[in-house]
C-alpha positions as CSV (number, residue, x, y, z in Angstrom):
1,M,-0.1,0.0,-0.3
2,S,1.0,3.4,-0.8
3,N,2.3,5.7,2.2
4,S,1.4,8.7,0.4
5,K,-1.5,10.9,1.7
6,K,-4.6,10.5,-0.3
7,M,-6.6,13.6,-0.9
8,H,-10.4,13.5,-0.6
9,F,-13.2,15.9,-0.5
10,E,-15.8,16.1,2.3
11,I,-19.5,16.4,1.2
12,S,-19.8,20.2,1.7
13,E,-16.2,20.6,-0.3
14,R,-18.0,18.7,-3.4
15,K,-20.7,20.7,-3.3
16,L,-18.9,24.1,-3.1
17,L,-16.8,22.9,-6.0
18,L,-20.0,21.7,-8.1
19,R,-21.7,25.5,-7.6
20,I,-18.3,27.3,-8.2
21,F,-16.7,25.2,-11.6
22,D,-20.5,25.4,-12.7
23,V,-20.1,29.1,-13.0
24,V,-16.6,29.1,-14.1
25,F,-17.2,26.3,-17.0
26,V,-20.2,28.7,-18.4
27,L,-18.4,31.8,-18.3
28,L,-15.4,30.2,-19.5
29,G,-17.3,28.8,-22.8
30,L,-19.2,32.2,-23.2
31,Y,-15.7,34.0,-23.2
32,C,-14.4,31.5,-25.8
33,L,-17.2,31.7,-27.9
34,G,-16.9,35.5,-27.6
35,F,-13.5,35.4,-28.7
36,F,-13.3,33.0,-31.4
37,F,-16.9,33.9,-33.3
38,N,-18.6,36.8,-34.0
39,F,-20.9,36.8,-30.8
40,N,-21.9,40.2,-29.5
41,Y,-25.0,39.1,-27.0
42,F,-22.9,38.7,-23.9
43,Q,-19.6,40.3,-23.7
44,F,-17.4,40.7,-20.8
45,S,-16.3,44.0,-19.6
46,A,-15.7,46.5,-16.5
47,T,-19.0,48.3,-17.1
48,N,-21.3,45.2,-17.4
49,Y,-20.0,43.1,-14.6
50,Y,-23.4,42.9,-13.2
51,W,-24.1,40.5,-16.3
52,V,-21.8,38.1,-14.6
53,I,-23.2,38.2,-11.4
54,V,-26.9,37.6,-12.6
55,L,-25.8,34.6,-14.5
56,G,-23.6,33.2,-11.8
57,I,-27.0,33.7,-9.2
58,Y,-29.1,32.0,-11.6
59,I,-26.9,28.9,-12.3
60,N,-26.8,28.4,-8.6
61,L,-30.6,29.0,-8.1
62,F,-31.9,26.8,-10.9
63,G,-29.1,24.1,-10.4
64,G,-30.3,23.6,-6.8
65,I,-33.7,23.2,-7.6
66,F,-33.1,20.8,-10.2
67,E,-30.9,18.8,-7.8
68,M,-27.3,19.8,-9.6
69,Y,-26.0,19.7,-6.1
70,N,-27.0,16.8,-5.3
71,L,-24.3,14.2,-5.1
72,Q,-26.4,11.3,-5.7
73,V,-27.5,13.0,-9.0
74,A,-23.9,14.2,-9.5
75,S,-22.7,10.6,-10.0
76,N,-25.2,9.4,-12.3
77,N,-25.0,9.9,-16.0
78,F,-28.5,10.1,-16.8
79,Q,-29.7,12.2,-13.7
80,V,-26.8,14.6,-14.6
81,L,-27.8,14.8,-18.4
82,R,-31.9,15.7,-17.1
83,S,-30.4,17.9,-14.8
84,A,-28.0,19.8,-16.7
85,I,-30.6,20.2,-19.6
86,L,-33.3,21.5,-16.9
87,T,-31.0,24.0,-15.6
88,T,-29.8,25.3,-18.7
89,T,-33.3,25.7,-20.2
90,S,-34.3,27.5,-17.0
91,T,-31.5,29.6,-16.4
92,V,-31.1,30.5,-20.4
93,L,-34.9,31.6,-20.4
94,S,-35.0,33.5,-17.1
95,Y,-31.8,35.3,-18.3
96,L,-33.0,36.6,-21.5
97,L,-36.2,37.9,-19.8
98,T,-34.7,39.5,-17.3
99,P,-34.9,43.2,-17.9
100,I,-31.9,45.8,-17.2
101,L,-29.7,43.4,-15.3
102,S,-28.9,41.3,-18.3
103,P,-28.0,42.3,-22.0
104,E,-30.7,43.5,-24.7
105,L,-32.0,40.9,-27.0
106,P,-30.0,40.8,-30.3
107,K,-31.5,41.3,-33.6
108,N,-29.5,37.9,-34.9
109,R,-31.9,35.6,-32.9
110,L,-29.3,33.0,-34.0
111,Q,-27.2,34.3,-31.3
112,L,-29.6,33.2,-28.5
113,V,-29.3,29.3,-30.0
114,F,-25.7,30.0,-29.5
115,F,-25.8,31.3,-26.2
116,Y,-27.8,28.1,-25.1
117,I,-25.6,25.3,-27.0
118,T,-22.5,27.1,-25.5
119,F,-23.9,27.1,-21.8
120,F,-25.1,23.6,-22.1
121,I,-22.1,22.2,-23.2
122,A,-20.0,23.8,-20.9
123,L,-21.9,22.6,-18.1
124,Y,-22.2,18.9,-19.4
125,A,-18.3,19.2,-19.9
126,W,-17.7,20.2,-16.5
127,R,-20.2,17.5,-14.9
128,M,-18.4,14.7,-17.0
129,I,-15.0,16.0,-15.3
130,Y,-16.4,15.6,-12.0
131,L,-18.7,12.5,-12.8
132,H,-15.3,10.5,-14.1
133,F,-12.8,12.3,-12.0
134,L,-13.7,13.8,-8.8
135,A,-16.4,11.3,-8.3
136,S,-14.2,8.2,-8.6
137,N,-12.1,6.2,-6.3
138,R,-9.0,8.3,-6.7
139,F,-10.7,10.6,-4.0
140,V,-12.1,8.0,-1.5
141,Q,-11.5,9.2,2.2
142,N,-10.4,6.0,4.2
143,A,-11.2,5.8,7.8
144,V,-10.8,3.6,11.0
145,L,-13.6,2.7,13.4
146,V,-13.0,2.3,17.5
147,C,-16.0,0.8,19.1
148,D,-17.6,-2.9,20.0
149,K,-17.4,-5.6,17.6
150,D,-21.1,-6.1,17.5
151,Q,-21.6,-2.3,16.5
152,V,-19.7,-2.8,13.3
153,E,-21.7,-3.6,10.6
154,E,-24.5,-1.1,11.6
155,L,-22.1,1.6,11.9
156,V,-20.3,1.0,9.1
157,S,-23.7,0.7,6.7
158,G,-24.8,4.1,8.2
159,L,-22.0,6.2,7.2
160,E,-21.3,4.6,3.7
161,S,-24.6,4.9,2.6
162,V,-24.8,8.3,2.8
163,D,-21.2,9.2,1.2
164,P,-20.0,6.2,-1.2
165,H,-16.3,8.4,-1.1
166,Y,-16.0,7.4,2.8
167,K,-14.9,4.1,3.5
168,I,-14.3,2.4,6.8
169,I,-11.7,-0.1,6.3
170,G,-10.5,-1.1,9.6
171,Y,-11.8,-1.5,13.0
172,I,-10.6,-1.4,16.5
173,N,-12.6,-3.7,18.8
174,L,-13.3,-2.3,22.4
175,D,-14.9,-5.1,24.0
176,S,-12.4,-7.3,25.5
177,G,-14.9,-9.6,26.4
178,S,-15.6,-10.8,22.8
179,S,-13.2,-12.5,20.3
180,S,-11.6,-10.2,17.8
181,D,-11.7,-12.3,14.6
182,F,-14.9,-10.8,13.1
183,E,-14.6,-8.8,9.9
184,F,-16.9,-7.4,8.0
185,Q,-16.9,-7.4,4.0
186,Y,-13.5,-5.2,3.7
187,V,-13.3,-3.9,6.8
188,R,-10.5,-5.7,8.9
189,H,-10.1,-5.9,12.5
190,I,-7.2,-4.5,13.7
191,E,-4.8,-5.0,16.9
192,I,-4.4,-2.1,18.9
193,K,-0.6,-2.5,18.6
194,E,-1.1,-2.5,15.1
195,L,-3.0,0.9,14.7
196,I,-0.1,3.3,13.9
197,S,1.3,1.2,11.0
198,F,-2.3,0.5,9.7
199,V,-3.0,3.8,9.4
200,A,0.6,4.7,7.6
201,K,0.0,2.0,5.3
202,N,-3.3,2.7,4.1
203,G,-3.6,6.5,3.9
204,I,-6.0,6.7,7.2
205,S,-7.2,10.2,7.5
206,E,-9.8,9.9,9.8
207,I,-10.2,7.8,13.3
208,V,-13.9,7.8,14.2
209,V,-14.6,6.7,18.1
210,A,-18.2,5.1,18.3
211,S,-18.1,3.8,21.8
212,Q,-19.6,5.5,25.1
213,K,-17.7,2.8,26.9
214,T,-14.4,4.8,28.3
215,D,-13.0,1.6,29.9
216,G,-12.5,0.1,26.6
217,I,-10.0,2.8,25.6
218,T,-6.9,1.6,27.4
219,A,-3.6,3.4,28.6
220,D,-1.9,1.9,25.3
221,L,-4.8,3.1,22.9
222,Y,-5.1,6.3,24.2
223,H,-1.3,6.8,23.5
224,Q,-1.6,5.8,20.0
225,L,-4.5,8.1,19.3
226,L,-2.9,11.0,20.7
227,Q,0.3,10.1,18.6
228,L,-1.9,10.0,15.6
229,L,-3.6,13.5,16.7
230,E,-0.5,15.1,16.6
231,S,0.6,13.9,13.2
232,G,-2.5,15.6,12.0
233,K,-4.9,12.9,11.8
234,S,-8.5,13.7,12.6
235,I,-10.3,11.6,15.9
236,R,-14.0,12.4,15.8
237,E,-16.8,10.9,17.6
238,Y,-19.3,9.0,15.7
239,T,-22.3,11.0,16.2
240,Q,-20.3,14.2,14.8
241,V,-19.1,12.5,11.9
242,Y,-23.2,10.9,11.6
243,E,-24.6,14.4,11.8
244,S,-22.4,16.1,9.5
245,K,-22.6,13.4,6.5
246,T,-26.4,12.3,6.9
247,Q,-27.5,15.8,8.0
248,R,-29.4,13.8,11.1
249,I,-29.0,13.5,14.8
250,P,-28.1,10.1,15.5
251,V,-30.7,10.0,18.4
252,Q,-29.9,6.0,18.8
253,Y,-26.5,6.7,19.9
254,I,-27.4,9.6,22.5
255,S,-28.0,8.4,26.0
256,R,-31.4,10.5,27.7
257,D,-29.1,13.1,28.9
258,F,-28.6,14.4,25.3
259,Y,-29.5,18.1,25.9
260,R,-25.9,18.2,26.9
261,F,-24.8,17.4,23.6
262,F,-27.6,19.1,21.8
263,P,-27.3,22.9,21.1
264,F,-30.5,24.0,20.2
265,S,-30.2,26.8,17.3
266,R,-30.3,30.2,18.4
267,S,-32.6,30.9,15.8
268,N,-35.4,29.4,17.7
269,Q,-35.0,32.4,20.3
270,N,-33.9,35.0,17.9
271,K,-36.6,37.5,17.8
272,L,-35.6,39.4,14.5
273,Y,-35.7,35.6,12.6
274,L,-38.9,34.8,14.2
275,I,-40.4,38.1,12.9
276,I,-38.8,38.1,9.3
277,N,-40.2,34.1,9.0
278,R,-43.2,35.2,10.2
279,F,-43.4,38.1,7.7
280,F,-42.7,35.8,4.9
281,E,-45.0,33.3,6.2
282,I,-48.1,35.6,5.9
283,I,-46.8,36.8,2.1
284,L,-46.5,33.0,1.2
285,S,-49.6,32.3,2.4
286,L,-51.6,35.0,1.0
287,I,-49.7,33.9,-2.4
288,G,-50.3,30.3,-1.7
289,L,-54.4,30.9,-0.9
290,S,-54.5,33.0,-3.9
291,F,-53.3,30.2,-6.1
292,G,-55.7,27.3,-4.0
293,L,-58.8,29.7,-5.4
294,V,-57.9,29.6,-8.9
295,L,-57.6,25.8,-8.6
296,I,-60.8,25.4,-6.6
297,P,-63.1,24.9,-9.3
298,I,-61.1,21.9,-10.9
299,I,-60.6,20.6,-7.5
300,L,-64.1,20.6,-7.0
301,I,-65.2,18.6,-10.3
302,G,-62.7,16.4,-9.3
303,N,-63.6,16.0,-6.2
304,V,-67.3,15.2,-7.2
305,F,-66.3,12.4,-9.8
306,W,-63.6,10.8,-8.0
307,N,-63.5,11.5,-4.3
308,K,-67.1,11.7,-4.0
309,G,-66.8,13.3,-0.3
310,S,-66.6,16.8,1.1
311,L,-64.2,19.2,-0.6
312,F,-62.1,19.5,2.9
313,Y,-61.0,17.2,5.5
314,T,-59.9,18.2,8.8
315,Q,-58.1,16.5,11.5
316,K,-56.1,16.7,14.7
317,R,-52.7,17.1,14.9
318,V,-50.3,18.1,17.7
319,G,-48.5,21.5,17.5
320,K,-46.2,23.8,19.2
321,D,-46.1,22.9,22.8
322,G,-48.0,19.9,22.4
323,V,-51.3,21.9,21.7
324,V,-53.5,20.1,19.6
325,F,-55.1,21.7,16.4
326,R,-57.1,20.8,13.4
327,I,-55.3,21.0,10.2
328,I,-56.9,21.5,7.1
329,K,-56.5,19.8,3.8
330,F,-58.2,19.1,0.2
331,R,-59.9,15.6,0.6
332,T,-57.7,12.7,-0.7
333,M,-59.1,9.6,0.4
334,V,-62.4,7.6,0.4
335,K,-65.2,8.3,2.7
336,N,-65.0,6.5,6.0
337,A,-61.3,5.9,5.1
338,E,-60.5,4.6,8.9
339,K,-63.3,3.4,10.2
340,T,-61.4,0.6,11.8
341,G,-58.8,3.0,13.8
342,A,-56.2,5.3,12.8
343,V,-53.1,3.6,10.8
344,F,-50.1,5.1,8.9
345,A,-50.8,5.7,5.1
346,K,-48.6,3.5,3.2
347,V,-47.5,3.3,-0.4
348,N,-50.3,2.3,-3.0
349,D,-52.5,3.2,-0.1
350,S,-56.3,1.8,-1.1
351,R,-57.9,4.7,0.9
352,I,-56.5,7.1,-1.4
353,T,-58.4,8.0,-4.6
354,K,-57.0,8.2,-8.1
355,F,-57.7,12.1,-8.0
356,G,-56.2,11.9,-4.4
357,K,-53.0,10.4,-5.7
358,F,-52.8,13.7,-7.9
359,L,-53.3,15.9,-5.1
360,R,-50.7,14.2,-3.0
361,K,-48.1,14.1,-5.9
362,T,-48.3,17.5,-6.8
363,R,-48.8,18.7,-3.1
364,I,-52.2,21.0,-3.9
365,D,-53.8,18.9,-1.3
366,E,-51.8,21.0,1.0
367,F,-52.8,24.1,-0.3
368,P,-55.6,24.7,2.6
369,Q,-53.0,24.5,5.3
370,F,-52.0,28.3,4.4
371,I,-55.0,28.9,6.7
372,N,-53.2,27.1,9.5
373,I,-50.3,29.3,8.7
374,L,-52.3,32.4,8.8
375,K,-53.9,31.4,12.2
376,G,-50.5,30.4,13.9
377,D,-51.2,26.9,14.2
378,M,-48.5,25.9,11.9
379,A,-45.1,27.6,10.2
380,V,-43.9,27.2,6.7
381,I,-41.0,25.3,7.6
382,G,-41.0,22.7,10.4
383,P,-41.4,19.3,11.3
384,R,-44.9,17.9,10.0
385,P,-47.6,17.7,12.6
386,E,-48.4,14.6,13.5
387,R,-51.6,13.0,15.0
388,P,-52.3,12.9,19.0
389,V,-52.7,9.0,18.8
390,F,-49.6,8.3,16.6
391,V,-47.6,11.0,18.9
392,N,-48.7,9.0,22.0
393,E,-47.5,5.9,20.5
394,I,-44.3,6.8,19.1
395,A,-43.2,8.9,22.3
396,Q,-43.4,5.9,24.3
397,I,-40.6,4.3,22.0
398,M,-38.4,7.3,21.2
399,P,-37.7,9.4,24.4
400,F,-37.1,12.2,22.2
401,Y,-40.0,12.5,19.8
402,E,-41.8,15.2,21.6
403,T,-38.6,17.5,21.2
404,R,-40.2,18.1,18.2
405,H,-42.8,20.2,19.6
406,I,-40.7,22.9,20.8
407,I,-41.0,25.0,17.5
408,K,-44.2,25.0,15.2
409,P,-44.9,22.2,13.0
410,G,-44.6,23.1,9.2
411,L,-46.0,22.8,5.8
412,T,-42.5,21.3,4.9
413,G,-39.3,20.4,6.2
414,W,-36.0,18.9,6.1
415,A,-37.6,15.2,7.0
416,Q,-40.1,15.7,4.2
417,I,-37.7,16.9,1.5
418,N,-34.9,14.1,2.4
419,Y,-37.0,10.9,3.2
420,P,-40.2,9.2,1.8
421,Y,-43.6,9.0,3.6
422,G,-43.2,7.4,6.9
423,L,-44.9,3.8,6.7
424,N,-43.9,2.8,10.4
425,L,-42.3,3.3,13.4
426,E,-38.9,2.8,12.0
427,D,-39.3,5.6,9.4
428,S,-40.6,7.7,12.0
429,L,-37.1,7.5,13.8
430,I,-35.5,8.5,10.5
431,K,-37.8,11.6,10.5
432,L,-37.2,12.2,13.8
433,Q,-33.8,12.4,13.5
434,Y,-34.3,14.9,10.6
435,D,-36.4,17.0,12.2
436,L,-34.0,17.2,15.3
437,Y,-31.1,18.3,12.8
438,Y,-33.4,21.0,11.9
439,I,-34.2,22.4,15.2
440,K,-30.4,22.3,15.9
441,H,-29.4,24.0,12.7
442,R,-32.4,26.2,12.3
443,S,-31.3,29.3,10.1
444,I,-32.2,31.3,7.0
445,Y,-29.8,29.6,4.7
446,L,-31.4,25.9,5.8
447,D,-34.8,27.4,5.5
448,L,-34.2,28.6,1.9
449,N,-32.6,25.1,1.1
450,I,-35.6,23.5,2.1
451,A,-37.7,25.9,0.2
452,F,-35.7,25.2,-3.1
453,K,-35.4,21.3,-2.3
454,T,-39.4,21.5,-1.9
455,I,-39.8,23.0,-5.5
456,S,-38.0,20.0,-6.8
457,T,-40.2,17.6,-5.1
458,V,-43.2,19.4,-6.5
459,L,-41.7,19.4,-10.4
460,F,-40.6,16.0,-10.2
461,Y,-43.6,14.7,-8.9
462,R,-42.6,13.1,-5.5
463,G,-45.1,14.3,-3.2
464,Q,-46.9,11.1,-1.0
C-alpha cells in the first residue's frame, strides 16, 4: 500500500466545487464563444460586470432546484444529463427575460441559440469531468472505526450509505469480553498495537470513536490515538461524523441526557429571525391561498367524480408545545377511510383515490394549510405535524420524539425533502433524526435550502 497522503473531499467541499465550477465553466465557454466567433450578445467588460453576477446567481438557483448539487444525482450519467438540460433551459430563459440586469436581446436571434448551446456544453462538460474524475475512487477517504465488535456492521452501513466516497476499512474492537476475529466485508479487525502502522500503510485520514464505554479505551490505545492526533490525523466522535454526513441527529446513539450534547439553534429564540420568518409566512400564505382559490373549481369537479365526499378534510394534529389543532386539507381519501381505526398511510394505499393521488403528488392537497399558517398553528417550514394517537404511541418508544414540539410544525420540512412518507415506526425514527437536525441548525440558509428542495419535490412529482 502507498504511504502517500490521499486527497479527499468532504460532502460540503464537493458541493462547493460543483457550484463554483458550474459558473466558471459556463463563463469560460461564453468567453471562448465571444473570442473565437462574432458573438455579441454576452460580452465581458468592467461596465457590465453585473451580467456575470446575475448569470452566476441564476446558475446556482436553478441548479439547486433541479438537483445539480445532490451528490447522488451528480454521480449518475442519466440524472446529470436531465438536470443539466433543465438547469440550462430555466437559466437561459430567465436570463433572457430579465430586464436591465442582462444584455438586450440581439437582432440576430441565432445568437440566442449559440448562447444556449454553449451554456449547455460547458455545464455538461464540467459535470462529466466531475463524474469520471472527482467522483471516482481516486478521492475516497479512508477511515478507521473504534467501537464494539457488534456495532461494526450497523455503523459502517450508516455512514457509507450516505457518502460512497467515505470508506471505513478497519476497526479496533473495544469489547474485551468478545473474540476479535470478526470482519465485515472489507473492514478488517486491527490489533491496538498495529493501529499506527495500519493508518500509515492505508492512507487513513480519520479515526472515528463510536463507543461510549470509556473503560474500553486502554492506556495503550489512548497513547496511540494521541500520537495520531499529533501527526495531523482527525479523531472524531461517531455522532459528529454521522450528523455532518447524513444531516440527521443520531438519537439511537445518544443517551437520555442528550440535552448536554444538543445545542438548540439560537434562531429558535432570535426575535429578528422569527419576525422576518413570520412576515414571509404571511406573504407566502396569501399567495398560496390565491393559487388555491384559482384551482378550487378544478378540484371541486375532480372531487365530485372521484373523491365523492366533502371538498375539505380536517384532522387533529399536535402543534407547538403539544397543543392540539385541526389541520385543513383537500380530501384525498375515500369516505370513512379510518372506520377500523387510525393507521399510517402507506405506498399505494387503497384508501387514496386516483384524484387524491394526483393532489398528493403535486402537493395541491396541502394548499388549505396556509389557513393554519395564517392562524399561527403552523409555520411554512418545520417538522410535519403528527396525529395525537401516533405521537403518544411513538413517544413511548422514542424518548426524544416530543422534542419536535418546541417549534411550530411546518407545511414542509427537512424530513419531508430528504425522506419518503413514513410508513411505520422505523420511518418515524429516521424522520425524527431529520427534524432534530433542523431544530438544532435552524437558520435562514437552511430554510432557503428546504424551500428550493421543496420546489424540486413538486416539479419531479415526488409528493406522497
